[in-house]
C-alpha positions in Angstrom: -70.3 -40.2 105.4 -67.1 -38.2 105.4 -65.5 -40.6 103.0 -68.4 -40.1 100.5 -68.2 -36.3 100.8 -64.4 -36.3 100.2 -64.9 -38.5 97.2 -67.6 -36.3 95.9 -65.5 -33.1 96.4 -62.6 -34.7 94.6 -64.8 -35.7 91.7 -66.2 -32.2 91.4 -62.7 -30.7 91.6 -61.6 -32.9 88.8 -64.6 -32.0 86.6 -64.0 -28.3 87.2 -60.4 -28.6 86.2 -61.2 -30.4 83.0 -63.9 -27.9 82.2 -61.5 -24.9 82.8 -58.8 -26.5 80.6 -61.4 -27.1 77.8 -62.6 -23.5 77.9 -59.0 -22.2 77.8 -58.3 -24.3 74.7 -61.4 -23.1 73.0 -60.5 -19.4 73.8 -57.1 -19.8 72.2 -58.5 -21.3 69.0 -61.3 -18.8 68.7 -59.8 -16.5 66.0 -61.6 -16.9 62.7 -60.2 -16.2 59.3 -62.5 -13.2 58.9 -61.2 -11.8 62.1 -57.7 -12.3 60.8 -58.6 -10.5 57.6 -59.8 -7.5 59.5 -56.8 -7.5 61.9 -54.4 -7.6 59.0 -56.3 -4.9 57.1 -56.1 -2.7 60.1 -52.4 -3.4 60.5 -51.9 -2.5 56.8 -53.8 0.8 57.3 -51.4 1.7 60.1 -48.4 0.6 58.0 -49.6 2.8 55.1 -49.9 5.8 57.4 -46.4 5.4 58.8 -44.9 4.6 55.4 -46.8 7.2 53.5 -43.9 8.3 51.4 -42.9 4.9 50.3 -43.1 4.1 46.6 -44.8 0.8 47.3 -47.9 2.4 49.0 -49.9 2.5 45.8 -49.3 -1.2 45.2 -50.0 -2.0 48.8 -53.3 -0.2 48.6 -54.2 -2.0 45.4 -53.4 -5.4 47.1 -55.5 -4.3 50.1 -58.5 -3.5 47.9 -58.3 -6.8 46.2 -57.8 -8.7 49.5 -60.9 -7.0 50.9 -62.9 -8.4 48.0 -61.6 -11.9 48.6 -62.4 -11.6 52.4 -65.9 -10.4 51.6 -66.4 -13.2 49.1 -65.6 -15.8 51.8 -62.2 -16.5 50.3 -60.4 -15.5 53.4 -57.3 -17.6 52.8 -56.5 -15.7 49.5 -57.3 -12.4 51.2 -55.0 -13.1 54.1 -52.2 -14.0 51.8 -52.6 -10.8 49.8 -52.7 -8.7 53.0 -49.6 -10.4 54.2 -47.9 -9.7 50.9 -48.9 -6.0 51.0 -47.4 -5.7 54.6 -44.2 -7.4 53.5 -44.0 -5.0 50.5 -43.9 -2.2 53.0 -41.3 -4.0 55.2 -43.7 -4.8 58.0 -44.1 -8.3 59.4 -47.7 -9.5 59.5 -49.1 -10.0 63.0 -49.7 -13.5 64.2 -53.3 -14.5 64.3 -53.2 -15.4 68.0 -52.2 -12.0 69.1 
């Protein structure tokens, strides 16, 4: 009887460890492109505020407007690239998607 209960407890422990690892992997990969669009757009808003006197602000705002249209049209990859270019134009490194 004890042998059966130790075996059962071991099996349950193994299953719970595998389930926990799978949930952690799913949580890390959970950032969508649309979330990345909004995060980069927010980062660009902050960068524009801090670099308000920069000559490139007008061009960065134009890129942001165009990128927002791409993100809204479900062409997130193009929008993300444009937002990253606008941030680089202001001298700001785009945030990593997993942050």
